[in-house]
C-alpha positions in Angstrom: 176.1 90.3 15.3 173.6 89.2 18.0 171.3 91.6 19.8 170.6 91.9 23.6 167.9 94.1 25.1 168.3 95.2 28.7 164.8 95.7 30.1 164.4 96.8 33.8 163.6 93.3 35.0 165.4 91.1 32.5 168.1 91.0 29.8 166.8 89.1 26.7 168.2 88.0 23.4 166.5 86.1 20.6 166.4 82.4 21.0 168.4 80.2 18.6 165.6 79.5 16.1 166.8 79.4 12.5 168.1 82.9 11.8 170.1 83.6 14.9 173.7 82.4 14.9 175.0 80.6 18.1 177.9 83.0 18.5 180.8 82.5 20.9 180.5 86.1 22.3 176.7 85.7 22.6 177.3 82.5 24.7 180.0 84.2 26.8 177.7 87.1 27.6 174.8 84.8 28.6 177.2 82.9 30.9 178.5 86.1 32.5 175.0 87.6 33.0 173.9 84.3 34.7 177.0 84.5 36.9 176.2 88.0 37.9 172.7 86.9 38.9 170.8 88.8 36.3 167.6 87.5 34.8 168.7 86.5 31.3 166.1 85.0 28.9 166.3 83.7 25.3 163.0 84.4 23.5 161.3 86.3 20.7 161.5 90.0 21.2 159.0 92.1 19.2 159.7 95.7 18.1 156.3 96.6 19.7 157.4 95.2 23.0 160.6 97.3 22.8 158.7 100.5 21.8 156.2 100.0 24.7 159.0 99.3 27.2 160.9 102.4 26.0 157.8 104.6 26.4 157.4 103.3 30.0 161.1 103.9 30.8 161.5 100.1 31.1 164.1 99.7 28.3 167.5 100.6 29.6 169.7 99.8 26.7 170.3 97.7 23.6 173.6 96.3 22.5 175.0 93.8 20.0 177.7 91.2 20.5 180.1 89.8 18.0 183.7 88.5 17.7 185.1 91.7 16.1 183.0 94.3 18.0 182.8 92.4 21.3 180.0 94.6 22.6 178.5 97.5 20.6 175.9 99.8 22.1 172.9 100.9 20.1 172.4 104.7 20.4 169.3 105.0 18.2 166.7 102.6 16.9 164.1 103.9 14.4 161.0 102.0 13.4 158.4 103.7 11.3 157.6 106.9 13.3 159.1 105.6 16.5 162.6 106.6 17.6 164.2 104.9 20.6 167.1 107.2 21.5 169.8 106.3 24.0 172.9 108.2 25.1 175.1 109.0 22.0 178.1 110.1 24.0 178.7 106.9 26.0 177.9 103.3 25.9 175.2 101.8 28.1 176.1 100.7 31.6 175.6 96.9 31.3 177.2 96.8 27.8 180.2 98.7 29.1 180.5 96.4 32.1 180.3 93.3 29.8 182.9 94.8 27.4 185.3 95.4 30.3 184.8 91.8 31.6 185.2 90.1 28.2 188.3 92.1 27.1 189.7 91.8 30.6 189.6 88.0 30.2 190.9 88.2 26.7 193.9 90.3 27.7 194.6 88.4 30.9 193.7 91.2 33.3 190.8 89.2 34.7 190.9 85.6 35.7 189.5 83.2 33.1 187.3 81.1 35.4 185.6 79.6 32.4 188.7 78.3 30.7 187.7 80.1 27.5 191.3 81.2 26.6 193.6 78.7 24.9 197.3 79.4 24.8 199.5 77.9 22.2 203.3 77.7 22.9 
């Protein structure tokens, strides 16, 4: 699973440097976010940066991407004495929107402008 962090001014995911897999869902999410005009970056993300942003209310949500899960929201992240708590009753807004877009394309409810779907007769 690949991780995405939605800060107030950017959505970021770790760059593909050694330990990060170049997942298809990760690539699709990056393309969609760019299409939507969001500031998407691929770079190192430290836990300290996330904790600092959370304390300043600049961390909106964290979600993972993967083939089986599509999009999975993170409701709680604990690191040492720090707890980053998000809504446990519903998924984050951006993660939900991405999930609906991706599954909509997969199930033919939304036009596949990217030609990601291949149909075999």
